[in-house]
C-alpha positions in Angstrom: 0.6 -3.9 4.5 -2.2 -1.3 4.3 -5.8 -1.8 3.7 -5.1 -3.6 0.2 -2.0 -6.3 -0.7 -1.2 -4.6 -3.8 -2.5 -1.3 -5.6 -1.7 -0.9 -9.2 -2.3 2.6 -11.0 -3.1 2.0 -14.8 -4.2 -1.8 -14.6 -4.2 -3.7 -17.9 -2.1 -6.5 -18.8 1.1 -5.1 -17.4 -0.4 -4.1 -14.2 -1.9 -7.3 -13.5 1.3 -9.1 -14.1 3.3 -6.9 -11.9 0.6 -7.2 -9.3 1.0 -11.3 -9.7 4.1 -12.1 -10.8 6.5 -9.6 -9.4 5.0 -8.0 -6.4 3.3 -11.9 -5.6 -0.2 -10.5 -5.0 -3.4 -12.0 -4.4 -5.9 -13.8 -6.1 -8.9 -11.3 -6.2 -9.1 -8.1 -8.3 -11.0 -4.7 -7.6 -11.4 -2.7 -10.9 -11.9 1.5 -10.0 -11.8 3.5 -13.2 -13.1 6.5 -14.5 -15.6 6.8 -16.8 -13.4 7.7 -19.8 -12.3 5.9 -22.9 -8.8 5.2 -22.3 -9.3 4.2 -18.4 -12.3 2.1 -19.9 -10.3 0.4 -22.2 -7.5 -0.5 -19.6 -10.5 -2.0 -17.4 -11.6 -4.0 -20.4 -7.9 -5.5 -20.3 -7.9 -6.2 -17.1 -11.2 -7.9 -17.0 -10.2 -10.2 -19.7 -6.4 -10.8 -17.9 -8.2 -11.6 -14.5 -10.3 -14.1 -16.2 -7.8 -15.7 -18.3 -5.6 -16.0 -14.9 -9.0 -17.2 -12.9 -9.0 -14.3 -10.6 -12.4 -13.1 -9.4 -13.1 -9.7 -9.7 -14.9 -8.8 -6.6 -15.5 -5.1 -7.4 -15.9 -3.3 -10.7 -16.8 0.4 -10.8 -16.6 3.3 -13.1 -17.2 7.0 -11.6 -17.6 10.0 -13.6 -14.3 11.9 -14.4 -15.0 15.1 -12.2 -15.4 13.0 -9.2 -13.8 14.5 -5.7 -15.4 12.5 -3.2 -14.1 9.1 -3.2 -14.9 8.2 0.6 -18.3 6.0 -0.6 -16.2 4.5 -3.4 -13.7 3.7 -1.0 -15.8 1.9 1.7 -17.5 -0.3 -1.1 -14.3 -1.0 -2.6 -12.5 -1.9 1.2 -15.8 -4.2 1.9 -15.2 -6.0 -1.0 -11.8 -7.2 0.5 -9.7 -7.5 -2.9 -6.0 -8.5 -3.0 -5.5 -6.6 -5.9 -6.6 -3.2 -6.6 -6.2 -1.6 -10.0 -7.3 2.2 -10.9 -7.2 3.5 -14.2 -7.9 7.5 -14.8 -6.8 9.8 -17.9 
């Protein structure tokens, strides 16, 4: 595959279920989330689900909603080597 085994847009319970049960994703999780209420709620749920499933969170970063340059964030994300990446924004 590409840089990551599975990328989940939206995160949360359903996203991690699809990544782990349906797609057969990996064991570690990265959370990339806009700093907005809806997206942060999804990230909170994703953290809870990852913890319940004993999936280490190797990257957890919020970014301002007006961000247009993601290269530094993506470099840090790739360096964490997650199996599953969840991304949430409004």
